[in-house]
C-alpha positions as CSV (number, residue, x, y, z in Angstrom):
1,X,29.6,120.4,118.5
2,X,28.6,119.8,114.9
3,X,27.8,116.2,113.8
4,X,31.1,114.4,113.3
5,X,29.9,112.7,110.1
6,X,29.0,116.1,108.6
7,X,32.4,117.5,109.6
8,X,34.1,114.9,107.5
9,X,31.5,115.0,104.8
10,X,30.6,111.2,104.9
11,X,27.4,109.3,105.4
12,X,26.7,107.5,108.7
13,X,27.4,104.2,107.1
14,X,30.7,105.2,105.6
15,X,33.5,102.6,105.7
16,X,36.7,103.1,107.6
17,X,38.5,103.7,104.2
18,X,36.0,106.3,103.3
19,X,36.5,108.1,106.7
20,X,40.2,108.0,106.3
21,X,40.1,109.4,102.7
22,X,37.7,112.1,103.8
23,X,39.9,113.2,106.7
24,X,43.0,113.4,104.5
25,X,41.0,115.6,102.1
26,X,39.8,117.9,104.9
27,X,43.2,118.0,106.6
28,X,44.8,119.3,103.4
29,X,42.3,122.0,103.2
30,X,42.1,123.1,106.9
31,X,45.5,122.6,108.4
32,X,46.8,125.9,110.0
33,X,50.2,125.5,108.4
34,X,48.6,125.3,105.0
35,X,46.5,128.5,105.6
36,X,43.5,126.8,107.1
37,X,41.4,127.6,110.2
38,X,42.8,126.1,113.4
39,X,39.5,125.5,115.1
40,X,38.1,123.7,112.1
41,X,41.2,121.6,111.8
42,X,40.8,120.7,115.6
43,X,37.2,119.6,115.0
44,X,37.9,117.4,112.0
45,X,40.9,115.8,113.7
46,X,38.7,115.0,116.7
47,X,36.0,113.6,114.3
48,X,38.5,111.3,112.7
49,X,39.9,110.1,116.1
50,X,36.3,109.1,117.1
51,X,35.0,107.7,113.9
52,X,38.2,105.8,113.0
53,X,38.0,103.6,116.1
54,X,35.1,101.1,116.2
55,X,34.4,101.4,119.9
56,X,34.4,105.2,120.0
57,X,32.3,105.3,116.8
58,X,29.7,102.9,118.3
59,X,29.5,105.0,121.5
60,X,29.2,108.2,119.5
61,X,26.4,106.6,117.4
62,X,24.5,105.7,120.6
63,X,25.2,108.6,122.9
64,X,26.5,111.4,120.8
65,X,29.6,113.4,121.7
66,X,30.3,116.3,124.1
67,X,32.9,117.8,121.8
68,X,35.8,116.8,124.0
69,X,38.4,114.7,122.3
70,X,39.0,111.4,124.1
71,X,41.9,111.3,126.4
72,X,42.7,115.0,126.1
73,X,43.9,116.6,129.3
74,X,45.0,120.0,130.4
75,X,48.2,121.1,128.9
76,X,48.2,118.6,126.1
77,X,48.6,119.3,122.4
78,X,45.5,121.4,121.4
79,X,45.2,119.3,118.2
80,X,44.9,116.0,120.2
81,X,48.1,114.5,118.9
82,X,50.0,111.9,120.8
83,X,47.3,109.5,122.0
84,X,44.8,109.4,119.1
85,X,45.0,108.3,115.5
86,X,48.2,110.3,114.8
87,X,51.5,110.5,116.7
88,X,52.6,114.1,115.8
89,X,52.7,116.8,113.2
90,X,54.8,114.7,110.9
91,X,52.0,112.1,110.6
92,X,49.5,114.9,109.6
93,X,51.9,116.1,106.9
94,X,52.4,112.5,105.8
95,X,48.6,112.3,105.5
96,X,48.7,115.4,103.3
97,X,51.4,114.3,100.9
98,X,51.6,110.5,101.2
99,X,55.0,110.4,102.9
100,X,56.6,112.6,100.3
101,X,59.6,113.3,102.5
102,X,61.6,110.2,101.9
103,X,59.1,107.3,101.8
104,X,58.9,106.6,105.6
105,X,56.1,107.8,107.8
106,X,57.8,110.3,110.1
107,X,55.6,110.8,113.1
108,X,55.1,109.7,116.6
109,X,58.6,109.4,118.0
110,X,59.7,106.7,115.6
111,X,63.4,106.7,116.2
112,X,65.8,105.9,113.4
113,X,69.1,104.1,113.8
114,X,71.6,104.9,111.1
115,X,74.4,102.4,110.8
116,X,78.0,103.6,110.9
117,X,79.7,104.2,107.5
118,X,81.6,101.6,105.7
119,X,85.4,101.9,105.6
120,X,87.8,101.0,102.7
121,X,91.4,100.1,103.1
122,X,94.0,98.6,100.8
123,X,96.3,95.6,101.2
124,X,99.3,94.8,99.0
125,X,99.9,91.1,98.1
126,X,102.5,89.2,96.2
127,X,101.7,86.6,93.6
128,X,103.0,84.0,96.0
129,X,100.3,85.2,98.4
130,X,97.7,84.7,95.7
131,X,98.7,81.1,95.2
132,X,98.6,80.1,98.9
133,X,96.2,82.6,100.6
134,X,97.5,84.7,103.5
135,X,96.5,86.5,106.7
136,X,97.3,90.2,106.7
137,X,97.0,92.8,109.3
138,X,95.5,96.1,108.3
139,X,95.5,99.4,110.3
140,X,92.5,101.6,110.3
141,X,91.7,104.9,112.0
142,X,88.0,104.9,112.4
143,X,85.2,105.9,114.8
144,X,84.8,103.0,117.2
145,X,82.5,102.4,120.1
146,X,83.4,104.6,123.1
147,X,85.0,102.3,125.8
148,X,83.9,104.7,128.5
149,X,80.2,104.5,127.9
150,X,80.1,101.2,126.0
151,X,78.8,103.0,122.9
152,X,75.6,104.2,124.4
153,X,76.7,107.9,124.6
154,X,75.2,108.1,128.1
155,X,77.3,108.6,131.2
156,X,74.8,106.5,133.2
157,X,74.3,104.0,130.5
158,X,70.6,104.9,130.0
159,X,69.4,104.5,126.4
160,X,68.7,107.6,124.4
161,X,65.2,109.2,124.4
162,X,63.2,110.8,121.6
163,X,64.7,114.1,120.4
164,X,62.9,117.0,122.0
165,X,63.3,119.1,118.8
166,X,61.8,116.7,116.2
167,X,59.8,114.5,118.5
168,X,61.8,111.5,117.4
169,X,61.0,111.9,113.7
170,X,64.6,112.6,112.7
171,X,63.5,115.5,110.5
172,X,61.9,118.9,110.8
173,X,59.1,119.7,108.5
174,X,57.3,122.8,107.7
175,X,54.8,124.3,105.2
176,X,55.8,127.7,103.7
177,X,54.0,130.1,101.4
178,X,55.5,130.8,98.0
179,X,54.4,132.7,94.9
180,X,53.2,129.4,93.5
181,X,51.2,128.4,96.6
182,X,52.0,126.2,99.6
183,X,55.3,124.3,99.7
184,X,56.0,121.5,102.1
185,X,59.7,121.1,103.0
186,X,61.6,118.7,105.3
187,X,65.2,118.6,106.5
188,X,67.2,116.4,108.9
189,X,66.9,117.6,112.5
190,X,70.1,119.4,113.4
191,X,69.7,118.7,117.1
192,X,69.9,114.9,116.7
193,X,71.6,114.8,113.3
194,X,68.6,112.9,111.8
195,X,68.6,110.0,114.3
196,X,65.5,111.1,116.2
197,X,67.3,110.3,119.5
198,X,69.1,112.4,122.2
199,X,71.1,111.5,125.2
200,X,70.1,113.1,128.4
201,X,73.4,112.8,130.2
202,X,76.2,112.8,127.6
203,X,79.3,110.7,128.2
204,X,82.3,112.9,128.9
205,X,84.6,110.7,126.8
206,X,82.6,111.0,123.6
207,X,80.3,113.9,124.1
208,X,77.2,111.8,123.8
209,X,78.2,110.4,120.3
210,X,78.8,106.9,121.7
211,X,82.0,106.7,119.6
212,X,85.3,108.3,119.1
213,X,88.1,108.0,116.6
214,X,90.7,105.3,117.4
215,X,93.4,103.5,115.6
216,X,92.9,99.7,115.3
217,X,94.8,96.8,113.8
218,X,92.7,94.0,112.4
219,X,93.7,90.6,111.0
220,X,92.1,89.8,107.6
221,X,92.2,86.4,106.0
222,X,92.8,86.7,102.3
223,X,91.8,83.6,100.3
224,X,93.9,82.1,97.5
225,X,93.0,83.2,94.0
226,X,92.1,86.9,94.7
227,X,92.5,89.3,91.8
228,X,93.6,92.9,91.5
229,X,90.8,95.2,92.7
230,X,88.9,92.5,94.6
231,X,87.2,93.7,97.8
232,X,87.0,91.5,100.9
233,X,84.2,92.4,103.3
234,X,84.7,92.2,107.1
235,X,81.2,92.6,108.5
236,X,80.8,95.0,111.4
237,X,84.4,96.2,111.4
238,X,83.7,99.6,109.9
239,X,82.7,102.8,111.6
240,X,80.6,102.5,114.8
241,X,77.1,104.0,114.6
242,X,76.0,106.9,116.9
243,X,74.7,106.0,120.3
244,X,74.8,102.3,119.9
245,X,73.6,102.1,116.3
246,X,75.0,99.1,114.3
247,X,78.5,99.5,112.9
248,X,79.3,99.7,109.2
249,X,81.5,97.2,107.4
250,X,85.2,97.1,106.5
251,X,86.2,96.5,102.9
252,X,89.8,95.5,102.1
253,X,90.8,96.1,98.5
254,X,93.4,93.9,97.0
255,X,96.5,95.4,95.2
256,X,99.0,93.1,93.6
257,X,102.7,93.9,93.8
258,X,104.7,93.7,90.6
259,X,106.7,90.5,90.4
260,X,110.4,90.4,89.5
261,X,109.9,87.7,86.8
262,X,106.3,87.0,86.2
263,X,103.6,89.0,84.5
264,X,99.9,88.1,85.1
265,X,97.6,87.3,82.3
266,X,94.3,86.2,83.8
267,X,95.1,83.0,85.7
268,X,98.3,82.4,83.6
269,X,101.7,83.7,84.5
270,X,104.0,84.8,81.7
271,X,107.8,85.1,81.7
272,X,110.6,85.4,79.2
273,X,113.4,82.8,79.0
274,X,116.7,83.1,77.0
275,X,117.6,79.9,75.1
276,X,121.0,79.6,73.5
277,X,121.0,79.5,69.7
278,X,122.5,76.0,69.7
279,X,119.9,74.7,72.1
280,X,117.1,76.3,70.2
281,X,118.4,74.6,67.0
282,X,119.1,71.2,68.5
283,X,116.6,71.0,71.3
284,X,117.2,70.3,75.0
285,X,115.8,71.2,78.4
286,X,115.8,74.3,80.6
287,X,115.2,74.7,84.3
288,X,112.8,77.5,85.3
289,X,111.6,78.8,88.7
290,X,107.9,78.7,89.5
291,X,105.7,81.0,91.6
292,X,105.5,78.2,94.2
293,X,109.2,78.6,95.0
294,X,110.1,75.3,93.2
295,X,111.6,74.7,89.8
296,X,110.4,72.9,86.7
297,X,112.2,71.2,83.8
298,X,110.9,72.4,80.4
299,X,111.6,70.7,77.1
300,X,112.9,73.0,74.3
301,X,111.9,71.4,71.0
302,X,114.5,71.4,68.2
303,X,114.0,74.4,65.9
304,X,112.4,76.6,68.6
305,X,112.1,80.2,67.4
306,X,112.1,83.5,69.2
307,X,108.6,84.4,70.4
308,X,107.5,80.7,70.6
309,X,105.8,79.8,73.9
310,X,106.6,76.8,76.1
311,X,104.2,75.8,78.9
312,X,104.3,74.5,82.4
313,X,100.8,73.3,83.0
314,X,99.0,74.2,86.2
315,X,101.8,76.4,87.5
316,X,99.9,79.6,87.2
317,X,97.4,81.2,89.7
318,X,94.4,79.5,91.2
319,X,90.8,80.4,90.7
320,X,89.1,81.7,93.9
321,X,85.9,79.8,92.8
322,X,87.2,76.4,91.7
323,X,90.8,76.4,92.8
324,X,91.9,75.3,89.3
325,X,95.2,76.9,88.3
326,X,96.3,78.5,85.1
327,X,99.6,77.8,83.3
328,X,103.1,79.2,83.3
329,X,103.8,80.5,79.8
330,X,107.4,80.9,78.8
331,X,108.2,83.2,75.9
332,X,111.4,82.1,74.2
333,X,114.1,84.6,73.2
334,X,116.8,82.9,71.2
335,X,120.2,84.1,72.4
336,X,122.7,84.8,69.7
337,X,126.4,84.7,70.9
338,X,128.4,87.9,70.5
339,X,131.8,86.8,71.9
340,X,132.9,84.0,69.5
341,X,136.5,82.9,69.5
342,X,138.3,81.7,66.4
343,X,137.3,78.1,66.6
344,X,133.7,78.8,67.3
345,X,133.5,81.3,64.4
346,X,135.1,78.6,62.1
347,X,132.5,76.0,63.2
348,X,129.7,78.4,62.5
349,X,131.1,79.3,59.1
350,X,131.4,75.6,58.3
351,X,127.7,75.2,59.3
352,X,126.7,78.0,57.1
353,X,128.6,76.5,54.2
354,X,126.9,73.1,54.7
355,X,123.5,74.8,54.8
356,X,124.3,76.9,51.7
357,X,124.0,80.1,53.6
358,X,126.5,82.6,52.1
359,X,128.6,84.7,54.3
360,X,130.2,88.0,53.5
361,X,133.9,87.3,53.8
362,X,134.8,90.9,54.1
363,X,132.2,91.5,56.8
364,X,129.9,93.6,54.5
365,X,126.2,92.9,54.9
366,X,123.8,91.7,52.2
367,X,122.3,95.1,51.5
368,X,125.7,96.7,51.2
369,X,126.7,94.2,48.6
370,X,123.4,94.6,46.7
371,X,123.8,98.3,46.7
372,X,127.3,98.0,45.3
373,X,126.2,95.6,42.6
374,X,123.8,98.1,41.0
375,X,126.1,101.0,40.9
């Protein structure tokens, strides 16, 4: 067996970091999947296993090495994976490329648990609900933990073991030859769907998934002051994960139903009110409903014009943060009577005369009379 230091190309006083860097460099060059020599790769892997562990390195420096990788027995991986410094072929490729397959080291049966997906549903609210807050029930059809196996996916309840196809890595990796040289690729393992785990005795109710689609009804507390498009999160109420993995979350999106009288403008509510022409001219009060279900008395100042706004303070919608409410804004529309009797018409005519406002006795309008004047 060649000298282990010479195999890695490092001096006998090399630091652990130097040994690790040297092994990575040699592994890139000699790995069989990258076109290297299998026997040489075996030797440099064994050299790294010995020299990277202080006790093995000290024993080697004193007594030498018989060329047999420590802990290797008959029928084990010829490259010495599993008990030494690496856990599997994925770790060797990670050493090549610095975990280029997604940022996570992939070797050694490290199983991954992928949470279930989040679920989005909508809930329709009235403006009255926004003022007070409300509890609503929402119905979702989503993958839930299997009640037959308790979500484990196993008929006996035993936890899943490492996937036999990917060794628990959750992905299958390979190095292929191309016209441009060697190319390393990785893809999720189809056998375990990327989880790195497999159930030995699948549950008959869910086929080993640990979940199955069910329809559920959930109660959701909606706080006062929510806005159109707000999303409320219910933690853990989403899709169940495979084989006992954590569930996703449920998001409830708020939709506001159009109100019969009120329009929403931020925290303010806006409504139109009709004010008789006499009241607009002389002033008075009007009674208006509020979103709370009560009524409010509003003063109409004398001389109020169409389009003018009157306010009922703090009768709008609350803020979800502070609870402070907006206003109710009333847009005035002056109502002109159209069904005057003789006495009413006479009174209005007298008012026009007193105010110096000429009327067309024959019913012709101002523009008609002007047009005739310039003929």
